[in-house]
C-alpha positions as CSV (number, residue, x, y, z in Angstrom):
1,M,-142.4,306.3,61.0
2,E,-145.2,308.8,60.8
3,V,-147.5,309.2,63.8
4,A,-150.7,311.4,63.7
5,F,-152.0,313.1,66.8
6,S,-155.6,314.4,67.1
7,T,-155.2,317.9,68.4
8,S,-156.8,321.3,68.5
9,T,-153.5,323.1,69.5
10,G,-150.6,321.0,68.2
11,I,-149.5,320.7,71.8
12,L,-152.1,318.4,73.4
13,I,-153.8,315.2,72.2
14,D,-157.1,316.6,73.2
15,Q,-159.6,315.7,70.4
16,D,-161.8,312.7,69.8
17,F,-161.0,311.0,66.5
18,H,-164.5,311.7,65.1
19,A,-164.5,315.4,66.1
20,T,-161.0,316.4,65.5
21,T,-160.3,319.6,63.5
22,R,-156.8,318.6,62.5
23,F,-154.1,315.9,62.9
24,S,-150.5,316.9,63.6
25,V,-148.2,314.4,62.0
26,W,-144.7,313.7,63.3
27,Y,-141.8,311.6,62.0
28,I,-140.7,309.5,65.1
29,G,-137.7,307.3,65.5
30,A,-136.0,305.8,68.6
31,D,-133.6,308.7,68.9
32,E,-135.3,311.6,67.1
33,A,-138.6,313.2,66.3
34,C,-139.7,316.1,64.2
35,Y,-142.9,317.7,63.1
36,A,-143.8,316.8,59.6
37,Y,-147.1,318.3,58.5
38,S,-150.7,319.0,59.5
39,V,-153.8,317.3,58.1
40,P,-156.7,319.7,58.4
41,V,-160.1,318.0,58.7
42,K,-163.0,319.6,56.8
43,E,-166.2,318.0,57.9
44,L,-168.7,317.9,55.1
45,E,-172.3,316.9,55.3
46,R,-171.6,313.2,55.0
47,S,-172.6,310.1,57.0
48,R,-170.3,309.2,60.0
49,D,-169.0,306.2,58.0
50,D,-167.9,308.5,55.1
51,R,-166.1,310.9,57.6
52,I,-164.2,308.0,59.1
53,S,-163.1,306.7,55.7
54,A,-162.0,310.2,54.6
55,K,-159.8,310.6,57.8
56,V,-158.3,307.1,57.4
57,K,-157.5,307.8,53.8
58,A,-155.9,311.1,54.7
59,L,-153.7,309.3,57.3
60,R,-152.8,306.3,55.1
61,D,-149.1,306.9,55.4
62,C,-149.2,306.9,59.2
63,T,-148.2,303.9,61.4
64,I,-150.0,305.1,64.5
65,V,-152.9,307.5,65.2
66,C,-153.3,308.9,68.8
67,A,-156.6,310.4,69.9
68,K,-158.3,311.1,73.2
69,T,-161.1,308.6,72.1
70,I,-161.6,306.5,69.0
71,S,-164.9,304.7,68.3
72,G,-165.2,301.0,67.4
73,P,-166.0,301.6,63.8
74,A,-163.0,304.0,63.4
75,I,-160.7,301.5,65.1
76,A,-161.8,298.8,62.7
77,K,-161.2,301.0,59.7
78,L,-157.8,302.1,61.0
79,A,-156.7,298.6,61.7
80,A,-157.9,297.4,58.2
81,S,-155.6,300.1,56.8
82,K,-152.7,298.9,58.9
83,I,-152.8,302.0,61.1
84,H,-152.5,301.3,64.9
85,P,-155.0,303.3,67.0
86,I,-154.0,304.6,70.4
87,K,-156.6,306.1,72.8
88,T,-155.2,308.3,75.5
89,G,-158.5,308.7,77.5
90,D,-157.4,312.1,78.9
91,P,-155.6,314.9,77.2
92,V,-151.9,314.1,77.0
93,S,-149.1,316.3,75.6
94,V,-147.8,315.4,72.2
95,E,-144.3,315.7,73.6
96,E,-145.1,313.1,76.4
97,M,-146.6,310.6,73.9
98,I,-143.6,311.0,71.6
99,S,-141.3,310.3,74.6
100,R,-143.4,307.2,75.4
101,L,-143.2,305.9,71.8
102,Q,-139.5,306.5,71.7
103,D,-139.0,304.5,75.0
104,V,-140.9,301.6,73.4
105,L,-138.8,301.8,70.2
106,R,-135.5,301.9,72.2
107,R,-136.4,298.9,74.5
108,N,-138.3,296.0,72.9
109,P,-140.8,297.1,70.3
110,A,-143.4,294.6,69.1
111,P,-142.4,293.0,65.7
112,W,-144.9,295.1,63.8
113,L,-143.6,298.3,65.3
114,R,-139.9,297.3,64.7
115,K,-140.8,296.6,61.0
116,A,-142.7,300.0,60.7
117,E,-139.7,301.9,62.0
118,A,-137.3,300.0,59.7
119,D,-139.5,300.6,56.7
120,S,-139.7,304.4,57.3
C-alpha cells in the first residue's frame, strides 16, 4: 500500500498537512518498505479549501497520510477520499512510522487496513 509522509527532509514527519512543502510516498507491506516517489506541493494563491482539495487529489492513490498535524477540514476531505489520516503531534522519523505500520500489519490489522494491503 502507498503511505504519504508530510516532510521537509524526507527523514522526519515534521510538517503540518496544510503547510507541507512535499510528501514522501512509500510502498509499505508487512515485511518490506521502499521509497516510491515525492509529491512536491506548490502553493498557489487559492483559498485554503482549494489547497486541501489539491493535496487530497495528488495523494488519491495513498491509503494513509501521516503529518505532524492535520486540520478538521483536511481530515474530512481525506476520509471522504478513503485516505486514512494519522497525526503524529511531534516530529517522528519516517523510519519509525514505517516500523509501527509494519508491526500493525504483521499482528492484527483492522479489516480496512488488511484489505488495503491485499489490494496493493
